[in-house]
All heavy atoms as an XYZ file, in Angstrom:
687
protein
N       0.857     -1.175      0.033
C       0.000      0.016     -0.017
C       0.846      1.245      0.008
O       1.875      1.321      0.709
C      -0.865     -0.052      1.295
C      -1.873      1.053      1.244
S      -3.036      0.913      2.615
C      -2.682      2.323      3.546
N       0.554      2.235     -0.774
C       1.207      3.494     -0.857
C       0.937      4.471      0.263
O      -0.287      4.598      0.567
C       0.851      4.091     -2.260
C       1.513      5.509     -2.372
N       2.883      5.627     -2.565
C       0.977      6.810     -2.350
C       3.154      6.869     -2.666
N       1.928      7.643     -2.449
N       1.935      4.916      0.863
C       1.757      5.901      1.968
C       2.266      7.271      1.500
O       3.425      7.426      1.186
C       2.476      5.475      3.239
C       2.000      4.098      3.729
C       2.296      6.504      4.360
C       2.816      3.467      4.906
N       1.413      8.237      1.406
C       1.830      9.553      0.963
C       2.846     10.179      1.759
O       2.771     10.124      3.051
C       0.478     10.442      0.933
C      -0.551      9.500      1.152
C      -0.090      8.237      1.667
N       3.853     10.736      1.193
C       4.993     11.423      1.933
C       4.837     12.947      1.686
O       4.559     13.409      0.589
C       6.305     10.912      1.355
C       6.505      9.460      1.495
C       7.026      9.032      2.868
O       7.909      9.647      3.357
N       6.302      8.089      3.492
N       5.102     13.631      2.711
C       5.204     15.153      2.686
C       6.469     15.626      3.358
O       7.069     14.914      4.177
C       3.896     15.742      3.333
C       2.580     15.308      2.655
C       2.523     15.987      1.263
N       1.263     15.691      0.664
C       0.971     14.669     -0.099
N       1.922     13.762     -0.358
N      -0.233     14.490     -0.550
N       6.901     16.860      3.085
C       8.099     17.514      3.701
C       7.716     18.449      4.704
O       6.850     19.363      4.501
C       8.990     18.162      2.595
C      10.301     18.602      3.105
S      11.227     19.525      1.821
C      11.590     18.225      0.812
N       8.393     18.427      5.908
C       8.257     19.375      6.945
C       8.932     20.754      6.466
O      10.099     20.682      5.940
C       8.877     18.913      8.133
S       8.958     20.139      9.596
N       8.227     21.864      6.689
C       8.788     23.077      6.222
C       9.915     23.585      7.142
O      10.659     24.482      6.790
C       7.663     24.298      6.140
C       6.697     23.921      4.992
C       7.058     24.540      7.416
N      10.141     22.959      8.262
C      11.149     23.437      9.140
C      12.433     22.514      8.975
O      13.470     23.001      8.706
C      10.638     23.313     10.700
C      11.731     23.740     11.663
C       9.483     24.235     10.856
N      12.251     21.146      9.140
C      13.506     20.354      9.187
C      13.755     19.743      7.827
O      14.820     19.154      7.638
C      13.313     19.208     10.248
S      12.056     18.046      9.916
N      12.829     19.967      6.881
C      12.895     19.497      5.439
C      12.988     17.990      5.348
O      13.588     17.495      4.260
C      14.120     20.207      4.824
C      14.229     21.667      5.000
C      13.247     22.447      4.249
N      13.423     22.429      2.865
C      12.658     22.864      1.877
N      11.452     23.293      2.293
N      12.845     22.683      0.759
N      12.520     17.255      6.300
C      12.544     15.778      6.179
C      11.259     15.243      5.621
O      10.165     15.863      5.950
C      12.717     15.161      7.623
C      14.117     15.317      8.199
C      14.266     14.434      9.434
N      15.495     14.793     10.039
C      15.619     15.221     11.330
N      14.500     15.176     12.108
N      16.782     15.541     11.828
N      11.344     14.256      4.765
C      10.172     13.627      4.274
C       9.613     12.593      5.270
O      10.364     11.830      5.800
C      10.558     12.900      2.933
C      10.874     13.778      1.791
S       9.642     14.894      1.194
C       8.629     13.741      0.368
N       8.317     12.757      5.569
C       7.689     11.804      6.399
C       6.250     11.343      5.987
O       5.770     12.129      5.090
C       7.505     12.498      7.834
C       8.859     12.702      8.573
C       8.585     13.273      9.953
C       9.915     13.393     10.694
N       9.729     13.589     12.048
N       5.690     10.337      6.429
C       4.410     10.029      6.075
C       3.405     11.137      6.483
O       3.626     11.777      7.516
C       4.122      8.706      6.884
C       5.443      8.060      7.254
C       6.394      9.271      7.341
N       2.500     11.341      5.653
C       1.580     12.440      5.861
C       0.871     12.449      7.191
O       0.640     13.516      7.746
C       0.486     12.375      4.754
C      -0.424     13.558      4.591
C      -1.322     13.325      3.479
C      -2.463     14.425      3.389
N      -3.331     14.234      2.228
N       0.570     11.288      7.740
C      -0.096     11.212      8.977
C       0.789     11.487     10.212
O       0.242     11.661     11.350
C      -0.780      9.824      9.194
C       0.223      8.723      9.178
O       1.443      8.886      9.013
N      -0.253      7.483      9.490
N       2.073     11.710     10.059
C       2.986     12.061     11.124
C       3.276     13.567     11.070
O       4.085     14.096     11.900
C       4.310     11.286     10.869
C       4.249      9.854     11.029
C       5.626      9.052     10.904
O       6.661      9.825     10.968
O       5.560      7.918     10.874
N       2.511     14.370     10.250
C       2.691     15.800     10.223
C       1.383     16.510     10.526
O       0.371     15.940     10.374
C       3.189     16.093      8.757
C       4.454     15.443      8.355
C       4.703     15.549      6.809
C       5.721     16.044      9.101
N       1.475     17.780     10.849
C       0.328     18.614     11.014
C       0.317     19.577      9.837
O       1.280     20.175      9.412
C       0.545     19.528     12.291
C       0.669     18.678     13.557
C      -0.645     20.407     12.424
C       1.054     19.421     14.798
N      -0.846     19.666      9.184
C      -1.090     20.450      7.974
C      -1.637     21.807      8.345
O      -2.506     21.956      9.096
C      -2.010     19.691      6.974
C      -2.256     20.442      5.688
C      -3.193     19.708      4.766
C      -3.406     20.329      3.400
N      -4.332     19.703      2.574
N      -1.081     22.830      7.692
C      -1.520     24.139      7.884
C      -1.882     24.605      6.362
O      -1.166     24.359      5.321
C      -0.429     25.135      8.330
C      -0.950     26.532      8.380
C      -0.026     24.680      9.761
N      -3.090     25.275      6.164
C      -3.640     25.693      4.861
C      -3.696     27.186      4.827
O      -4.192     27.840      5.813
C      -4.962     25.082      4.607
C      -5.539     25.565      3.256
C      -4.793     23.526      4.575
N      -3.271     27.852      3.748
C      -3.485     29.178      3.511
C      -4.967     29.512      3.220
O      -5.546     28.875      2.391
C      -2.595     29.719      2.391
C      -2.657     31.273      2.319
C      -1.704     31.825      1.393
N      -1.905     33.256      1.355
C      -1.323     34.043      0.477
N      -0.395     33.506     -0.281
N      -1.463     35.352      0.512
N      -5.467     30.609      3.848
C      -6.905     31.011      3.674
C      -6.810     32.541      3.215
O      -5.766     33.133      3.197
C      -7.728     30.828      4.887
O      -7.202     31.633      5.978
C      -7.725     29.403      5.365
N      -8.018     33.065      2.920
C      -8.159     34.418      2.672
C      -7.572     35.366      3.750
O      -7.020     36.455      3.539
C      -9.592     34.927      2.210
C      -9.928     34.152      0.958
O      -9.053     33.837      0.088
O     -11.141     34.019      0.726
N      -7.940     34.929      4.991
C      -7.580     35.696      6.209
C      -6.235     35.400      6.794
O      -5.882     35.889      7.842
N      -5.391     34.534      6.204
C      -4.170     34.063      6.747
C      -3.907     32.614      6.562
O      -3.812     32.190      5.401
N      -3.921     31.960      7.636
C      -3.644     30.412      7.607
C      -4.402     29.769      8.714
O      -4.632     30.457      9.849
C      -2.210     30.118      7.628
N      -4.697     28.506      8.653
C      -5.470     27.821      9.687
C      -4.883     26.296      9.719
O      -4.493     25.859      8.571
C      -6.918     27.895      9.657
C      -7.525     27.312      8.385
C      -8.939     27.429      8.260
O      -9.506     28.535      8.579
O      -9.730     26.488      7.889
N      -5.052     25.676     10.798
C      -4.754     24.295     10.841
C      -5.889     23.435     10.100
O      -6.957     23.779     10.189
C      -4.701     23.852     12.373
C      -3.668     24.285     13.241
C      -3.651     23.730     14.619
C      -2.260     24.142     12.626
N      -5.357     22.421      9.537
C      -6.295     21.430      8.897
C      -6.147     20.159      9.506
O      -5.318     19.258      9.147
C      -5.831     21.334      7.378
C      -6.853     20.522      6.617
O      -7.843     20.000      7.140
O      -6.619     20.288      5.336
N      -6.834     19.902     10.557
C      -6.703     18.703     11.421
C      -7.066     17.456     10.698
O      -6.515     16.381     11.004
C      -7.561     18.890     12.695
C      -7.108     20.031     13.565
C      -7.977     20.191     14.789
C      -7.562     21.392     15.555
N      -8.375     21.740     16.696
N      -8.048     17.499      9.873
C      -8.492     16.325      9.089
C      -7.640     16.125      7.737
O      -7.869     15.184      7.021
C      -9.920     16.382      8.830
C     -10.846     16.321      9.985
C     -12.245     16.204      9.615
C     -13.076     16.232     10.904
N     -14.541     16.304     10.590
N      -6.898     17.090      7.470
C      -5.963     17.172      6.297
C      -6.816     16.856      4.966
O      -6.471     16.127      4.037
C      -4.828     16.072      6.355
C      -3.935     16.430      7.515
C      -2.692     15.559      7.398
O      -2.528     14.734      6.561
N      -1.722     15.794      8.300
N      -7.982     17.633      4.830
C      -8.831     17.481      3.652
C      -9.176     18.832      3.025
O     -10.060     18.829      2.150
C     -10.049     16.703      3.941
C     -10.968     17.289      5.005
O     -10.551     18.354      5.607
N     -12.002     16.668      5.314
N      -8.668     19.930      3.494
C      -9.058     21.281      2.965
C      -8.183     21.521      1.685
O      -7.099     21.024      1.518
C      -8.830     22.314      3.919
C      -9.678     22.252      5.138
C      -9.517     23.427      6.119
C     -10.453     23.273      7.239
N     -10.368     24.371      8.175
N      -8.765     22.234      0.702
C      -8.137     22.614     -0.456
C      -7.344     23.903     -0.287
O      -7.644     24.662      0.618
C      -9.155     22.771     -1.612
C      -9.800     21.441     -1.965
C     -11.104     21.286     -1.617
C      -9.178     20.552     -2.732
C     -11.823     20.015     -1.993
C      -9.869     19.394     -3.118
C     -11.125     19.075     -2.684
N      -6.419     24.047     -1.096
C      -5.562     25.261     -1.087
C      -4.176     25.021     -0.869
O      -3.745     23.866     -0.655
N      -3.335     26.042     -0.842
C      -1.961     25.803     -0.620
C      -1.721     25.375      0.850
O      -2.174     25.976      1.790
C      -1.192     27.145     -0.870
C       0.356     27.051     -0.749
C       0.853     28.303     -1.284
N       2.427     28.263     -1.179
C       3.238     27.667     -1.988
N       2.838     26.965     -2.938
N       4.559     27.596     -1.588
N      -1.009     24.355      0.941
C      -0.707     23.747      2.329
C       0.783     23.641      2.697
O       1.585     23.632      1.731
N       1.029     23.480      3.900
C       2.325     23.234      4.339
C       2.346     22.369      5.473
O       1.241     22.317      6.232
C       3.108     24.603      4.709
N       3.335     21.621      5.840
C       3.355     20.586      6.884
C       4.470     20.870      7.865
O       5.528     21.361      7.527
C       3.523     19.260      6.314
C       2.326     18.827      5.483
C       2.244     19.267      4.170
C       1.251     18.011      5.988
C       1.172     18.798      3.242
C       0.293     17.615      5.174
C       0.160     17.979      3.795
O      -0.861     17.673      3.104
N       4.223     20.488      9.229
C       5.287     20.544     10.174
C       5.275     19.249     10.996
O       4.112     18.695     11.235
C       5.146     21.804     11.031
C       3.814     21.717     11.876
C       6.305     22.040     11.941
N       6.375     18.718     11.483
C       6.469     17.580     12.271
C       5.669     17.759     13.568
O       5.526     18.873     14.047
C       7.837     17.323     12.586
S       8.920     16.906     11.235
N       5.205     16.525     14.079
C       4.460     16.625     15.341
C       5.513     16.485     16.487
O       5.349     15.587     17.188
C       3.385     15.437     15.358
C       2.281     15.609     14.456
C       1.346     14.427     14.574
C       0.103     14.537     13.600
N      -0.748     13.373     13.695
N       6.402     17.420     16.618
C       7.296     17.396     17.749
C       7.565     18.873     18.117
O       7.492     19.745     17.318
C       8.579     16.660     17.435
C       9.403     17.279     16.353
O       9.720     18.483     16.387
N       9.909     16.502     15.454
N       7.851     19.058     19.405
C       8.045     20.356     19.941
C       9.142     21.147     19.311
O       8.991     22.434     19.139
C       8.155     20.345     21.494
N      10.232     20.495     18.912
C      11.374     21.233     18.332
C      10.956     21.873     16.992
O      11.277     22.996     16.808
C      12.459     20.123     18.207
C      13.749     20.780     17.685
C      14.921     19.896     17.459
O      14.740     18.684     17.920
O      15.951     20.280     16.883
N      10.340     21.189     16.123
C       9.960     21.651     14.813
C       8.878     22.781     14.981
O       8.902     23.725     14.343
C       9.393     20.588     13.899
S      10.762     19.671     13.014
N       7.888     22.578     15.923
C       6.821     23.616     16.088
C       7.579     24.923     16.643
O       7.256     26.002     16.161
C       5.791     23.079     17.015
C       4.842     24.141     17.412
C       4.955     21.994     16.284
N       8.473     24.717     17.602
C       9.161     25.868     18.131
C      10.017     26.605     17.185
O       9.941     27.840     17.113
N      10.722     25.851     16.329
C      11.542     26.409     15.261
C      10.572     27.126     14.181
O      11.077     28.062     13.579
C      12.491     25.457     14.635
C      13.628     25.112     15.564
O      14.000     25.866     16.409
N      14.237     23.915     15.371
N       9.418     26.636     13.989
C       8.547     27.214     13.026
C       8.194     28.646     13.473
O       8.095     29.551     12.670
C       7.339     26.316     12.827
N       7.784     28.743     14.745
C       7.582     30.047     15.288
C       8.786     31.050     15.346
O       8.670     32.151     14.835
C       7.100     29.879     16.661
C       6.577     31.269     17.341
C       6.152     31.074     18.684
C       5.687     32.474     19.259
N       5.067     32.297     20.519
N       9.971     30.451     15.656
C      11.122     31.269     15.666
C      11.565     31.796     14.373
O      11.883     32.879     14.148
C      12.279     30.367     16.339
C      13.544     30.998     16.564
C      14.531     30.008     17.181
C      15.919     30.538     17.308
N      16.819     29.428     17.851
N      11.460     30.861     13.346
C      11.864     31.282     11.916
C      10.730     31.831     11.124
O      10.974     32.227      9.953
C      12.412     29.877     11.265
C      13.531     29.377     11.883
C      13.945     28.150     11.058
N      14.915     27.391     11.750
C      15.354     26.169     11.357
N      14.648     25.570     10.348
N      16.229     25.559     12.012
N       9.483     31.875     11.685
C       8.403     32.355     10.916
C       8.110     31.530      9.635
O       8.023     32.174      8.525
C       8.326     33.861     10.737
C       8.356     34.657     11.970
C       7.578     35.959     11.749
N       7.135     36.634     12.912
C       6.087     36.278     13.645
N       5.379     35.180     13.437
N       5.620     37.033     14.639
N       8.354     30.214      9.815
C       8.298     29.380      8.608
C       7.086     29.448      7.764
O       7.149     29.439      6.596
C       8.539     27.948      9.015
N       5.916     29.518      8.338
C       4.766     29.544      7.510
C       4.524     30.933      6.883
O       3.943     30.948      5.799
C       3.473     29.185      8.414
C       3.459     27.768      8.784
C       3.838     27.341     10.086
C       3.261     26.754      7.875
C       3.892     25.968     10.445
C       3.322     25.372      8.260
C       3.681     25.070      9.507
N       4.952     32.005      7.508
C       4.849     33.392      6.842
C       5.730     33.290      5.607
O       5.302     33.873      4.588
C       5.312     34.443      7.760
O       4.479     34.556      8.896
N       6.794     32.720      5.680
C       7.777     32.665      4.560
C       7.201     31.778      3.415
O       7.196     32.075      2.303
C       9.121     32.151      4.938
C       9.837     33.214      5.857
C      11.191     32.710      6.283
C      11.895     33.663      7.209
N      13.146     33.096      7.836
N       6.673     30.566      3.956
C       6.146     29.631      2.926
C       4.970     30.164      2.116
O       4.902     29.999      0.941
C       5.763     28.254      3.664
C       5.357     27.297      2.698
N       6.260     26.497      1.954
C       4.131     26.855      2.338
C       5.581     25.595      1.267
N       4.262     25.846      1.412
N       4.012     30.756      2.822
C       2.874     31.340      2.270
C       2.960     32.755      1.711
O       2.111     33.334      1.054
C       1.614     31.339      3.194
C       1.239     29.968      3.703
C       0.963     29.727      4.948
C       1.070     28.996      2.738
C       0.570     28.398      5.397
C       0.663     27.690      3.187
C       0.447     27.436      4.505
N       4.172     33.386      1.871
C       4.471     34.686      1.412
C       3.452     35.727      1.836
O       2.920     36.508      1.109
C       4.650     34.665     -0.086
C       5.788     33.898     -0.523
C       5.890     33.922     -2.038
C       7.067     33.235     -2.556
N       6.981     31.772     -2.652
N       3.067     35.629      3.197
C       2.116     36.574      3.776
C       2.405     36.723      5.251
O       3.078     35.855      5.854
C       0.615     36.207      3.528
S       0.170     34.702      4.444
N       1.948     37.722      5.825
C       2.211     38.077      7.240
C       1.211     37.314      8.098
O      -0.093     37.481      7.891
C       2.116     39.599      7.514
C       2.598     40.010      8.893
C       4.183     39.691      9.099
O       4.853     39.684      8.063
N       4.549     39.531     10.301
N       1.619     36.480      8.987
C       0.744     35.768      9.897
C       1.098     36.087     11.303
O       2.162     36.412     11.648
C       1.021     34.284      9.775
C       0.693     33.608      8.314
C       1.172     32.153      8.250
C      -0.720     33.780      7.919
N      -0.028     36.139     12.119
C       0.155     36.476     13.537
C       0.602     35.246     14.398
O       0.612     34.105     13.850
C      -1.108     37.039     14.149
C      -2.293     36.185     14.118
O      -2.110     35.087     13.507
O      -3.349     36.453     14.689
N       0.968     35.491     15.540
C       1.509     34.437     16.409
C       0.335     33.416     16.798
O       0.663     32.345     17.419
C       2.070     34.943     17.707
C       3.454     35.663     17.288
O       4.046     35.262     16.290
O       3.907     36.443     18.135
N      -0.879     33.740     16.558
C      -1.990     32.879     16.972
C      -1.860     31.542     16.385
O      -2.202     30.446     16.896
N      -1.440     31.481     15.080
C      -1.263     30.208     14.366
C      -0.312     29.362     15.098
O      -0.457     28.167     15.270
C      -0.778     30.501     12.872
C      -0.468     29.184     12.114
C      -1.669     28.482     11.811
C       0.194     29.597     10.819
N       0.870     29.923     15.461
C       1.940     29.127     16.114
C       1.480     28.614     17.582
O       1.788     27.510     18.022
C       3.184     29.929     16.221
C       3.707     30.345     14.864
C       3.556     31.585     14.341
C       4.240     29.442     14.023
C       3.980     31.915     13.067
C       4.787     29.670     12.812
C       4.547     30.860     12.267
O       4.966     31.256     11.055
N       0.670     29.503     18.193
C       0.085     29.099     19.483
C      -0.938     27.942     19.324
O      -0.934     26.941     20.178
C      -0.489     30.254     20.157
C       0.467     31.327     20.614
C      -0.184     32.625     21.009
O      -1.445     32.679     21.138
O       0.500     33.590     21.226
N      -1.719     28.071     18.242
C      -2.648     26.976     17.893
C      -1.940     25.649     17.644
O      -2.348     24.618     17.994
C      -3.517     27.455     16.800
C      -4.763     26.490     16.574
C      -5.685     27.107     15.424
O      -5.476     28.334     15.032
O      -6.475     26.302     14.938
N      -0.782     25.730     16.924
C       0.005     24.559     16.577
C       0.502     23.949     17.840
O       0.559     22.717     18.066
C       1.189     24.999     15.707
C       1.082     24.905     14.262
C       2.290     25.507     13.549
C       0.987     23.583     13.770
N       1.039     24.800     18.800
C       1.637     24.264     20.072
C       0.417     23.521     20.852
O       0.692     22.441     21.438
C       2.191     25.368     20.889
N      -0.696     24.144     20.824
C      -1.907     23.503     21.537
C      -2.358     22.246     20.874
O      -2.670     21.303     21.631
C      -3.150     24.450     21.549
N      -2.192     22.147     19.552
C      -2.641     20.975     18.883
C      -1.615     19.878     19.198
O      -1.899     18.647     19.404
C      -2.616     21.143     17.343
C      -2.883     19.964     16.527
C      -4.228     19.361     16.688
O      -5.151     19.982     17.197
O      -4.397     18.176     16.310
N      -0.309     20.192     19.212
C       0.772     19.315     19.643
C       0.564     18.725     20.983
O       0.621     17.639     21.224
C       2.055     20.008     19.462
C       3.304     19.107     19.708
C       3.433     18.068     18.678
C       4.547     19.986     19.779
N       0.130     19.628     21.935
C      -0.143     19.170     23.327
C      -1.276     18.197     23.361
O      -1.297     17.229     24.086
C      -0.346     20.409     24.199
C      -0.430     20.066     25.667
C       0.842     19.523     26.184
O       1.910     20.009     25.761
O       0.774     18.685     27.152
N      -2.356     18.520     22.682
C      -3.555     17.657     22.627
C      -3.228     16.269     21.998
O      -3.794     15.276     22.373
C      -4.720     18.340     21.884
O      -4.514     18.279     20.529
N      -2.361     16.228     21.021
C      -1.949     15.009     20.370
C      -1.179     14.173     21.359
O      -1.213     12.970     21.347
C      -1.050     15.274     19.107
C      -1.707     15.864     17.984
C      -2.141     14.905     16.937
O      -1.572     13.822     16.950
O      -3.132     15.198     16.296
N      -0.362     14.758     22.230
C       0.420     14.014     23.179
C      -0.422     13.398     24.188
O      -0.023     12.382     24.767
C       1.455     15.064     23.843
C       2.706     14.475     24.374
C       3.653     15.502     24.908
N       4.226     16.278     23.862
C       4.775     17.453     24.045
N       4.774     18.006     25.224
N       5.391     18.022     23.129
N      -1.498     14.065     24.692
C      -2.348     13.485     25.672
C      -3.356     12.448     25.103
O      -3.621     11.957     24.208
C      -3.127     14.608     26.258
C      -2.211     15.426     27.064
O      -1.180     15.021     27.585
N      -2.548     16.728     27.168
């Protein structure tokens, strides 16, 4: 069976799609796509604290989507990571 692979925008490693968190660009900025089924330009980040922290530090999604994003997205990513852990 084929397992789709995607690249983390932070560490640039290829991983199975289900091991990553998807973020999709919207008209108002960007939002998490928890079910990974929304259309539009997407980017992925690993489900670990190091990559999520570096994404915020480097403003990885702002650069990837070429638009200014607020810190709310990165806080939402950290909360999603925490909920996945529990």
